[in-house]
One Martini backbone bead per residue (centre of mass of N, CA, C, O) as a GRO file, in nm:
protein
  193
    1UNK     BB    1   0.097   0.035   0.021
    2UNK     BB    2   0.073   0.345   0.014
    3UNK     BB    3   0.239   0.631   0.155
    4UNK     BB    4   0.083   0.899   0.340
    5UNK     BB    5   0.129   1.186   0.487
    6UNK     BB    6  -0.087   1.293   0.782
    7UNK     BB    7  -0.044   1.592   0.963
    8UNK     BB    8  -0.259   1.756   0.791
    9UNK     BB    9  -0.505   1.898   0.607
   10UNK     BB   10  -0.351   1.907   0.337
   11UNK     BB   11  -0.279   1.608   0.324
   12UNK     BB   12  -0.572   1.509   0.327
   13UNK     BB   13  -0.653   1.647   0.067
   14UNK     BB   14  -0.460   1.483  -0.106
   15UNK     BB   15  -0.579   1.212  -0.034
   16UNK     BB   16  -0.856   1.267  -0.152
   17UNK     BB   17  -0.747   1.298  -0.441
   18UNK     BB   18  -0.641   1.001  -0.449
   19UNK     BB   19  -0.856   0.803  -0.353
   20UNK     BB   20  -0.891   0.578  -0.597
   21UNK     BB   21  -0.572   0.502  -0.604
   22UNK     BB   22  -0.589   0.430  -0.303
   23UNK     BB   23  -0.616   0.199  -0.053
   24UNK     BB   24  -0.431   0.350   0.174
   25UNK     BB   25  -0.323   0.461   0.501
   26UNK     BB   26  -0.018   0.487   0.675
   27UNK     BB   27   0.055   0.459   1.033
   28UNK     BB   28   0.322   0.497   1.236
   29UNK     BB   29   0.379   0.380   1.575
   30UNK     BB   30   0.460   0.415   1.881
   31UNK     BB   31   0.408   0.196   2.136
   32UNK     BB   32   0.359   0.418   2.363
   33UNK     BB   33   0.093   0.550   2.210
   34UNK     BB   34  -0.149   0.349   2.172
   35UNK     BB   35  -0.322   0.354   2.445
   36UNK     BB   36  -0.351   0.665   2.351
   37UNK     BB   37  -0.545   0.829   2.136
   38UNK     BB   38  -0.433   1.117   2.187
   39UNK     BB   39  -0.127   1.063   2.133
   40UNK     BB   40  -0.194   0.983   1.817
   41UNK     BB   41  -0.434   1.166   1.712
   42UNK     BB   42  -0.703   1.023   1.642
   43UNK     BB   43  -0.932   1.233   1.665
   44UNK     BB   44  -0.803   1.436   1.472
   45UNK     BB   45  -0.777   1.250   1.225
   46UNK     BB   46  -1.079   1.182   1.204
   47UNK     BB   47  -1.168   1.476   1.159
   48UNK     BB   48  -1.009   1.518   0.898
   49UNK     BB   49  -1.139   1.297   0.739
   50UNK     BB   50  -1.430   1.405   0.761
   51UNK     BB   51  -1.373   1.688   0.626
   52UNK     BB   52  -1.284   1.502   0.348
   53UNK     BB   53  -1.450   1.240   0.303
   54UNK     BB   54  -1.279   1.020   0.465
   55UNK     BB   55  -1.267   0.716   0.558
   56UNK     BB   56  -1.138   0.530   0.816
   57UNK     BB   57  -1.065   0.286   0.618
   58UNK     BB   58  -0.816   0.465   0.492
   59UNK     BB   59  -0.685   0.391   0.768
   60UNK     BB   60  -0.361   0.264   0.866
   61UNK     BB   61  -0.234   0.099   1.143
   62UNK     BB   62   0.103   0.047   1.208
   63UNK     BB   63   0.239  -0.231   1.375
   64UNK     BB   64   0.434  -0.390   1.603
   65UNK     BB   65   0.509  -0.653   1.804
   66UNK     BB   66   0.598  -0.480   2.045
   67UNK     BB   67   0.318  -0.379   2.122
   68UNK     BB   68   0.215  -0.673   2.215
   69UNK     BB   69   0.419  -0.701   2.467
   70UNK     BB   70   0.304  -0.514   2.641
   71UNK     BB   71   0.006  -0.370   2.727
   72UNK     BB   72  -0.241  -0.559   2.642
   73UNK     BB   73  -0.516  -0.434   2.738
   74UNK     BB   74  -0.468  -0.149   2.624
   75UNK     BB   75  -0.426  -0.231   2.326
   76UNK     BB   76  -0.689  -0.376   2.282
   77UNK     BB   77  -0.872  -0.134   2.330
   78UNK     BB   78  -0.756   0.056   2.115
   79UNK     BB   79  -0.789  -0.131   1.871
   80UNK     BB   80  -1.094  -0.176   1.901
   81UNK     BB   81  -1.178   0.119   1.873
   82UNK     BB   82  -1.054   0.172   1.596
   83UNK     BB   83  -1.203  -0.056   1.444
   84UNK     BB   84  -1.493   0.046   1.510
   85UNK     BB   85  -1.428   0.310   1.326
   86UNK     BB   86  -1.249   0.160   1.066
   87UNK     BB   87  -0.972   0.110   1.132
   88UNK     BB   88  -0.683  -0.024   1.027
   89UNK     BB   89  -0.470  -0.315   1.104
   90UNK     BB   90  -0.112  -0.357   1.095
   91UNK     BB   91   0.139  -0.612   1.096
   92UNK     BB   92   0.465  -0.563   1.118
   93UNK     BB   93   0.723  -0.773   1.051
   94UNK     BB   94   0.632  -1.052   1.009
   95UNK     BB   95   0.842  -1.323   1.148
   96UNK     BB   96   0.982  -1.159   1.363
   97UNK     BB   97   1.103  -1.176   1.658
   98UNK     BB   98   0.793  -1.229   1.853
   99UNK     BB   99   0.640  -1.426   1.703
  100UNK     BB  100   0.284  -1.510   1.706
  101UNK     BB  101  -0.001  -1.680   1.634
  102UNK     BB  102  -0.179  -1.546   1.854
  103UNK     BB  103  -0.204  -1.266   1.726
  104UNK     BB  104  -0.409  -1.360   1.503
  105UNK     BB  105  -0.628  -1.433   1.723
  106UNK     BB  106  -0.617  -1.191   1.964
  107UNK     BB  107  -0.585  -0.960   1.754
  108UNK     BB  108  -0.705  -0.667   1.584
  109UNK     BB  109  -0.631  -0.761   1.269
  110UNK     BB  110  -0.605  -0.724   0.898
  111UNK     BB  111  -0.281  -0.724   0.859
  112UNK     BB  112   0.008  -0.869   0.717
  113UNK     BB  113   0.366  -0.807   0.715
  114UNK     BB  114   0.605  -0.944   0.545
  115UNK     BB  115   0.916  -0.970   0.587
  116UNK     BB  116   1.189  -0.890   0.387
  117UNK     BB  117   1.379  -1.131   0.461
  118UNK     BB  118   1.201  -1.344   0.305
  119UNK     BB  119   1.191  -1.211   0.024
  120UNK     BB  120   1.498  -1.188  -0.040
  121UNK     BB  121   1.536  -1.527  -0.022
  122UNK     BB  122   1.329  -1.679  -0.212
  123UNK     BB  123   1.507  -1.750  -0.480
  124UNK     BB  124   1.739  -1.924  -0.286
  125UNK     BB  125   1.524  -2.015  -0.047
  126UNK     BB  126   1.307  -2.253   0.048
  127UNK     BB  127   1.237  -2.154   0.331
  128UNK     BB  128   1.123  -1.874   0.249
  129UNK     BB  129   0.900  -1.980   0.070
  130UNK     BB  130   0.757  -2.143   0.291
  131UNK     BB  131   0.696  -1.904   0.476
  132UNK     BB  132   0.532  -1.731   0.281
  133UNK     BB  133   0.320  -1.947   0.216
  134UNK     BB  134   0.222  -1.997   0.505
  135UNK     BB  135   0.140  -1.706   0.578
  136UNK     BB  136  -0.060  -1.670   0.345
  137UNK     BB  137  -0.247  -1.908   0.413
  138UNK     BB  138  -0.313  -1.832   0.702
  139UNK     BB  139  -0.434  -1.556   0.648
  140UNK     BB  140  -0.663  -1.655   0.465
  141UNK     BB  141  -0.796  -1.845   0.674
  142UNK     BB  142  -0.836  -1.584   0.890
  143UNK     BB  143  -0.895  -1.311   0.709
  144UNK     BB  144  -0.626  -1.185   0.595
  145UNK     BB  145  -0.407  -0.969   0.487
  146UNK     BB  146  -0.126  -0.934   0.249
  147UNK     BB  147   0.212  -0.805   0.278
  148UNK     BB  148   0.497  -0.778   0.083
  149UNK     BB  149   0.812  -0.694   0.169
  150UNK     BB  150   1.082  -0.591  -0.032
  151UNK     BB  151   1.023  -0.557  -0.333
  152UNK     BB  152   1.270  -0.566  -0.620
  153UNK     BB  153   1.151  -0.787  -0.818
  154UNK     BB  154   0.975  -0.952  -1.053
  155UNK     BB  155   1.022  -1.236  -0.939
  156UNK     BB  156   0.913  -1.181  -0.659
  157UNK     BB  157   0.631  -1.088  -0.742
  158UNK     BB  158   0.553  -1.348  -0.888
  159UNK     BB  159   0.587  -1.543  -0.649
  160UNK     BB  160   0.390  -1.404  -0.457
  161UNK     BB  161   0.145  -1.437  -0.638
  162UNK     BB  162   0.156  -1.750  -0.649
  163UNK     BB  163   0.119  -1.762  -0.321
  164UNK     BB  164  -0.135  -1.528  -0.274
  165UNK     BB  165  -0.044  -1.243  -0.264
  166UNK     BB  166  -0.190  -0.920  -0.323
  167UNK     BB  167   0.055  -0.758  -0.185
  168UNK     BB  168   0.312  -0.516  -0.259
  169UNK     BB  169   0.633  -0.387  -0.132
  170UNK     BB  170   0.866  -0.163  -0.300
  171UNK     BB  171   1.121  -0.068  -0.522
  172UNK     BB  172   0.986  -0.175  -0.776
  173UNK     BB  173   0.766   0.060  -0.758
  174UNK     BB  174   0.885   0.248  -0.508
  175UNK     BB  175   0.994   0.476  -0.337
  176UNK     BB  176   0.961   0.682  -0.109
  177UNK     BB  177   0.714   0.950  -0.123
  178UNK     BB  178   0.578   1.229  -0.147
  179UNK     BB  179   0.262   1.322  -0.203
  180UNK     BB  180   0.313   1.506  -0.452
  181UNK     BB  181   0.465   1.285  -0.612
  182UNK     BB  182   0.239   1.079  -0.613
  183UNK     BB  183   0.043   1.242  -0.779
  184UNK     BB  184   0.225   1.242  -1.034
  185UNK     BB  185   0.236   0.930  -1.068
  186UNK     BB  186  -0.101   0.879  -1.080
  187UNK     BB  187  -0.246   1.069  -1.278
  188UNK     BB  188  -0.236   0.899  -1.544
  189UNK     BB  189  -0.426   0.672  -1.419
  190UNK     BB  190  -0.681   0.844  -1.366
  191UNK     BB  191  -0.743   0.907  -1.672
  192UNK     BB  192  -0.790   0.584  -1.743
  193UNK     BB  193  -1.031   0.512  -1.526
   0.00000   0.00000   0.00000
């Protein structure tokens, strides 16, 4: 999913203009901020979205597994509140660190992002292919979306697609760009849609 920084009303207005072309907006947050919706500016961001007629479902809060290790009840409440409002939750760098399959069962997440370290080795390491395939199948079985991170070659994208992941992210498509540059990149596609 493309990332558009939305720190102010102007950025949200640009996001609104991107509307049809973008699947969602990702916001990465420090794990210490998640328990308090005010600390992450959740209410303010939701108000900005509403002012620009952008549904909360267009906002994806990307968290790392570290968040889930800390104060579980507080994070569960915050994530449940955000999801009830329509905000999507993505678990970043899945498969590394303190990964636990229980996260997929116990926490209100919508998407797992398979860590780039597995994608990078896929073409030369059967173990990495097996891990990506297993995570993709598991996610589909429990109703989650999958994003494969760190896709840099057409061969990687093709393999990931064959394994069933619907979304890829990485330098094959574009390095991270500011919202204004993203508008320039996708404008030709809006005209043909």
